[in-house]
C-alpha positions in Angstrom: 252.0 162.8 186.9 252.4 160.4 189.8 256.0 160.7 191.1 257.7 158.8 194.0 260.9 160.0 195.6 263.3 157.9 197.6 266.7 159.0 199.0 269.5 158.2 201.4 269.7 154.4 200.8 273.5 154.4 201.4 273.8 151.1 199.5 277.4 149.9 200.3 279.7 147.1 199.5 277.8 144.4 201.4 280.2 144.2 204.4 279.9 145.5 208.0 280.1 149.1 206.7 277.0 148.7 204.5 274.3 150.9 206.1 271.5 149.8 203.7 270.0 147.3 206.2 267.5 145.6 203.8 267.4 142.2 202.3 267.8 143.0 198.6 264.9 140.8 197.5 262.5 142.4 200.0 263.6 145.9 198.9 263.1 144.9 195.2 259.4 144.1 196.1 259.1 147.6 197.5 260.6 149.0 194.2 258.1 146.9 192.3 255.3 148.5 194.3 256.6 152.0 193.4 257.0 151.0 189.7 253.4 149.7 189.6 251.9 152.8 191.2 254.0 155.7 190.0 255.0 156.9 186.5 258.4 158.3 187.6 260.7 157.5 190.5 263.3 160.0 191.6 266.4 158.8 193.3 267.2 161.9 195.3 270.8 161.4 196.4 273.0 159.3 198.7 271.7 156.3 196.9 275.2 154.7 196.9 277.7 154.9 199.7 281.1 155.8 198.2 282.8 157.5 201.2 283.4 154.4 203.4 285.9 152.4 201.3 289.1 151.0 202.8 291.1 153.7 201.0 290.3 157.3 201.6 289.0 159.1 198.5 288.7 156.1 196.3 285.1 156.9 195.5 285.0 155.3 192.0 286.1 151.9 193.4 283.6 152.3 196.2 280.8 153.0 193.8 281.7 150.0 191.7 281.9 147.8 194.8 278.4 148.9 196.0 276.9 148.2 192.6 278.5 144.7 192.6 277.1 144.0 196.0 273.6 145.0 195.0 273.4 144.0 191.3 269.7 143.6 190.9 268.9 146.9 192.6 271.5 148.6 190.4 269.9 147.1 187.3 266.4 148.2 188.3 267.7 151.8 188.9 268.8 151.9 185.3 265.2 151.4 184.1 263.3 154.1 182.2 261.1 155.1 185.1 264.0 156.2 187.3 265.7 159.6 187.4 268.9 160.0 189.5 270.0 163.1 191.3 273.3 162.7 193.3 274.0 163.7 196.9 277.2 164.2 198.8 277.8 160.5 199.6 277.5 159.6 195.9 279.0 162.8 194.5 281.3 160.7 192.3 278.2 159.7 190.2 278.1 163.3 189.0 281.4 163.0 187.1 281.4 159.2 186.5 277.8 158.9 185.2 276.8 162.5 184.4 274.3 162.6 187.2 273.0 166.1 188.0 272.6 167.6 191.5 269.2 169.1 190.7 266.1 168.1 188.7 263.5 170.6 187.6 260.1 169.3 186.5 257.1 171.2 185.2 254.0 169.1 184.6 250.2 169.5 185.0 250.7 173.1 185.9 252.9 172.3 188.8 256.7 173.1 189.1 258.9 170.9 191.3 262.6 171.2 192.2 264.3 168.0 193.4 267.7 168.4 195.1 269.4 166.3 197.7 270.0 169.1 200.2 273.7 168.8 201.0 274.4 172.2 199.5 272.9 173.7 202.7 275.5 172.0 204.9 278.2 174.6 205.8 280.9 172.0 206.4 280.3 170.4 203.1 280.3 173.7 201.3 283.5 175.1 203.0 285.5 171.9 203.9 284.1 168.9 202.1 287.3 167.0 202.7 286.7 167.2 206.4 283.2 166.0 206.1 284.3 163.0 204.0 287.2 162.3 206.3 284.7 162.0 209.2 282.5 159.5 207.2 285.6 157.4 206.3 286.8 157.3 209.9 283.4 156.3 211.0 283.5 153.3 208.7 286.8 152.3 210.2 285.3 152.5 213.7 282.7 149.9 212.5 285.4 147.7 211.0 287.4 147.8 214.3 284.2 146.7 216.1 283.7 150.1 217.7 280.2 150.4 216.5 278.8 152.0 219.7 281.3 154.9 219.3 280.3 155.2 215.6 276.6 155.3 216.5 277.2 158.0 219.1 279.0 160.2 216.6 276.4 159.5 213.9 273.5 160.3 216.2 275.0 163.7 217.0 275.4 164.4 213.3 271.9 163.3 212.5 270.5 165.4 215.4 272.3 168.4 214.0 270.7 167.9 210.6 267.3 167.3 212.0 267.4 170.4 214.2 268.1 172.5 211.1 264.9 171.2 209.5 262.7 171.1 212.6 260.2 173.8 211.6 259.7 176.6 209.2 262.2 178.7 211.1 264.9 176.0 210.6 267.7 177.0 208.4 267.3 173.9 206.1 263.7 174.7 205.3 264.4 178.4 204.8 267.3 177.5 202.4 265.2 174.9 200.5 262.3 177.3 200.1 264.7 180.1 199.0 266.0 177.7 196.4 262.5 177.0 195.2 261.8 180.7 194.8 265.1 181.2 192.9 264.1 178.5 190.5 260.5 179.8 190.4 259.0 176.4 191.5 256.0 175.8 193.7 257.5 172.7 195.4 260.9 171.7 196.6 261.8 168.1 197.5 265.0 167.2 199.4 266.6 164.3 201.3 269.9 164.5 203.2 268.5 164.9 206.8 267.0 161.4 206.9 263.9 163.0 208.5 260.6 162.7 206.5 258.6 165.9 206.5 255.8 167.8 204.7 255.6 171.5 205.4 253.9 174.5 203.8 256.1 177.6 204.0 254.2 180.6 202.7 253.4 180.0 199.1 255.8 177.1 198.8 255.6 173.4 199.7 258.6 171.6 201.3 258.9 167.8 201.2 261.7 165.6 202.6 261.5 162.0 201.4 263.3 160.7 204.5 265.7 157.7 204.4 265.5 154.2 203.1 268.7 153.2 204.9 269.1 151.0 208.0 266.1 148.9 207.1 263.6 151.8 206.9 261.1 152.6 204.3 260.2 156.2 203.4 259.2 158.0 200.3 257.5 161.1 199.0 254.4 160.7 196.8 253.5 163.5 194.4 250.4 163.6 192.3 250.7 166.8 190.2 247.3 166.1 188.5 245.3 166.2 191.7 247.6 168.4 193.7 248.2 165.8 196.4 251.6 165.7 198.0 252.5 163.5 201.0 255.4 161.6 202.7 254.9 158.0 203.7 257.3 156.5 206.2 257.8 153.5 208.5 259.7 155.6 211.1 
């Protein structure tokens, strides 16, 4: 099976807090390319941004606002080729739309586990409210025209995530591979860190699909028939 994986789009309400960064029509052409070349497309979490609304914790309203702002993309995502796994920024989709936090696929003799990767983050596990408060405050910095300060805080957070994934000794890769072993899969695919990566860790393969936010293009391409697995990115 030919499978494409995209994650971390952070599609928002179409205002200054929307971190998607693409013209919708241009991105739809990219989706058309994926639909033409892959049999299945996995949306691997943080597809919608639901933590940056004007009111803290009103994630259902934020999800609805994001879908209204990007109606054609939302419609395409409901197509039969797409499978949706939620992350931490679109956690509400789990309850609202019965979206899982993991997807296990066994095909052509290969076994693949798809999960966003936020479960690795200690702050999200132990004090999710604090993590979500930080995201919400960051959005208000942008609204108040303090974007440089927001970008500084965001860069620090992204650097922390990237450092955890940097090599096979990084805690993120070790966690992901441990999860693959627990689920008895050969391959684990994540997002969350926004850093595209392909790494062989012992007898397991780790892939990170990168991020399609802020105008970037990145996706993981899996061909379980030929055993070819790669990440393609415009970073």
